[in-house]
N, C-alpha and C positions, 0 to 999 in steps of 0.2 A: 592235560587229561582232566575230565570232569569227575565229580565225586561218584556218580553212578558207574562210570568206567573203572575208577580206582577200586571201588568195592567189589565189582565183578571180577577184577583181575587178582585181587588179594583177599578174597573172602575167607579162605581157610586160615591165612595168617592173622586176619583181624579177629576171627572167631577164637583162635588160640589165645590171642591177646586178652580178649574178654574173659575167657576161662581163667587165665592167670590172674587177672585183676580180681575176679570173684574169689579165687583161692586165697589171694592176699588178704582179703577182707571177709573171709569165711566166718570168722568168729565175731566180727565187729558189726556187720550189717544185721544179722539175726538178733543180736543183743539190742540194737537200736530199734528194730521193729517191735521187740517186746516192750520197750518203753512207750512206743506209740499206743500199744494195746492196753497197757496197765495204767498209764499216766494220762488222765483226761486233758492235761495241759498241752499234750502233743499228739492228740488223736488225729489232728489234721495232717500228720506226717504221712498217712496212707495216701492222701490226695496229692501231695507235692510231686512225687515222681510222675504221676499221671498227668498233672497240669504241665510239668516241664516237657513231657513227651508231646503233649498237644501243641505247645509252643513250637516245637520242631516240626510237627505235622503241618502246622499252618504255613510254614516256610519251606515245605518239601520241594516245590518246583524250583525255588531259588537255590536250594541245596543241591539238587540233582545236577544243575547246569554250572554250578560254581567250580572254578578251577582249583585243583589240588596242587599246592606248592609247599611241600614239607619245609618246616622251619626248624633247623637244628637246635636253636636256642630253647625250643620247647622242652628238650631233654633236661635242661637245667631245672625247669619247673617240676618235671616229673621226679627228679632226684630230690628236690626240696620237699615235695609232698611225701616221699618215702621217708626222708629224714624226720619230717614232722611226725609221721606215724610212729617211727621208732622211738623218738624222744617221749612222745605221749604215752606209748606202751610201757616204757620204763618207769614213767612217773604215774601211771594209771590215771591219766587225765582223759576222760571220755570225749569231751567236746573237741579237743584238739585232735584226738585219734580219729574220730568220725569225720570231722571236717576236712581231714587230709585227703579223704576220698575225692572231694570236689577239686582240690588242688591237683591231684594226680590226673583226674579226668581232663581238666583244663590243659595241663601239660601235654597229655597224649594227643589231644585234638590239635594243638599247635604243632607238635612234632611230626605227626603223620599227615595232617591235612593242610596246615598252614594258617596264616593270619586271616585270610579272606573268609574261610569257612568258620574259623573261631569267632569272628565278629558276628556271623549269622547265628551261631549257637551260644553266644555270650549270655543272653537273657536266660535261656533254659538252664545253663550251667550254674549261673549265679543264684537262680531261684531255688536250687537244691539246698541252699543253706537253711531254708525254712524247715527242712525235715530233721535237722540236727538239734536235739534238745540242748537248751542252755545249761551251763554249769549252775548248780544250785546256789553258789555264791552270788552270781549275777542275778539269778531269779529272785532270791530273797531280798537283794538290794533294791530290786524294782517293786516287788510285791508289798513290802512293808510300808513305804511311803504312800503307795496307792491305797492301801487299806485305811490308813489314817485320813487321807484326803476324802475318800468316799464316805467314811464314817462321819467326818466333820460336816460335809455338805448335806448328807442325809439328815443328821440331827438338827442342823440349822433349819432345814426345810420343815421337818416335823414340828419343831417349836414354832415356826412361823404360822402353821395351820392350826395351832392350838393343842398339839399333843404334848403331854407331860413326859419329858424324857431328859436324861442326862447322859453325858459321854465321859468315858475315861479311857484314853487311848483308842483302841478299836472295839471297846465294849460299849454297847448301848443299853442303858438301864431305864426300864419302865417301872411304874409302881408295882406291877404284878409279876414281872418277869425280866430276865436279862438276856440279851442277844450278843453274840460275838460275830463281828464281821471277819470271816475267814478269807483265805486266799481266793477261793472260788467267787466270792462276792466283791473282791477288790477291783476286778476288771482285768487282771493280768492274764487269766485263762482265756477269756474271749479276745483279749488284745492279741495274743499269740496267733490264734486262728484267723482273726479278722485282718491282721497285717498280711498274712500269707494270701488270703483271698482278695484283699484290696489290691495287691500288686498284680495278681492274675486278672482281676476285673479291669484295672486301669489300662492294661495292655490289650485286652480283648475289645474294648470299645474305641471308637474313632474320636479321640480328643488330642489336644496339643500336649507337648511334653510338660509344660508348666501345670496344666490342669491334671495331668497324671500324678504329679507330685502332690498336688492339693488333695486329690482323692486318696492317695496312699496314706498321707499323714493324717487325714481325717479319721482314720481308724482309731487313733489314740483318744480324741475327745468323745467319739461315738461309744467306744468301749467303756470309758469312765462314766459317761452320762447314763447309758442303759443300765449299768450295774448300780449306779446311785438310785435309779428308779426301782430296781429290784429290792434294794435295802429299805427304801421308803415304804414301798407296798408291804413288804414283810413286817416292817415296824408297825404299820397301821393295823394289819391283821393280828399281830402279836398282842395288841391291846385287847382284842376280843377273844382270841383262842389260845393265848399264851404261847409258850415256846414251841408247841407242836406246829405252829404256823411256819416255822423255819426248818421243819424236819420232814423226813419221809417223802411222800409223793409230791407235796407242794414244793419242796426244795428242789427236787429234780425237774419238775414242770417249770418252775420259775427260771431255772438255768436255761432250759430250751427256749422259753418264751423271750428271755432277754437276748439270746443270740439271734433269734428270729427277728426281733425288733431292730437289732444292730444291723442285720443284713438288709432289712427294708430301708433303713436310713442310708446305708452305703449305696445301695442300688438307686435310690431316689436321687442322691447327690450326683451319682454318675450320669443319670438321665438328664439332670438339670445342666450339668457341665457339657454333655453331649449336645443338648438342644441349643445351647449358646453357640457352639461351633457350627452347627447346621445353619443357624440364623445368619452367620457371617459369610457362609459359602455363596 
């Protein structure tokens, strides 16, 4: 039986299953969406389910004709996901609680549709992890060293071009003003979004698996480089206009400009990697 036939025969049962799943996560999913809305670090979360859905859409013909062979061991994964949800709920640990949804979905696909269809849906299912905000323990562990690194690189460059500046931790001190390199300027914010988009972009373009990994991991140096540029430009402007150069409209505009620059670099790298593949064809 193909997937199209299976869905046609069991559409009411599958619809009931989806309603039960939504009921199980009725308080968890809306709370996660609130984080996407209020926390700029995870605003890309709105795009993640859409991109995951598009991944499935791109393979719709393959899915329609794929054979359904339910795999009973998938039920173990479903149970493991529910236990993960329960333990996380008891411990009030949001990342584990929210990520359990992905485990449960993976188990349900295996249990009802089998390993063949699961292999087709594996990328969209795994991609959903980008919509789950990281625990702040991990976030802070990543953001702090990034802040120090970006600050150090930026100050060294400013000194190289003749700007009078000193550094203490993530604080940049000029003769007339002092600036703090906050989380937003560390690269961690753009890194979160850029990683999610780099994975999507890597699988949308026609390149080899090795080049896909190169493109995905390039999000890290690109995020750091572009945010260092942001700090350097802000530092130069701060010499002329003081601390207001890092506040208000300019601060918001700089954030958008930096992310736009990062996307240009990412797309350019993807085009370069893609051109190399075409040249070998």
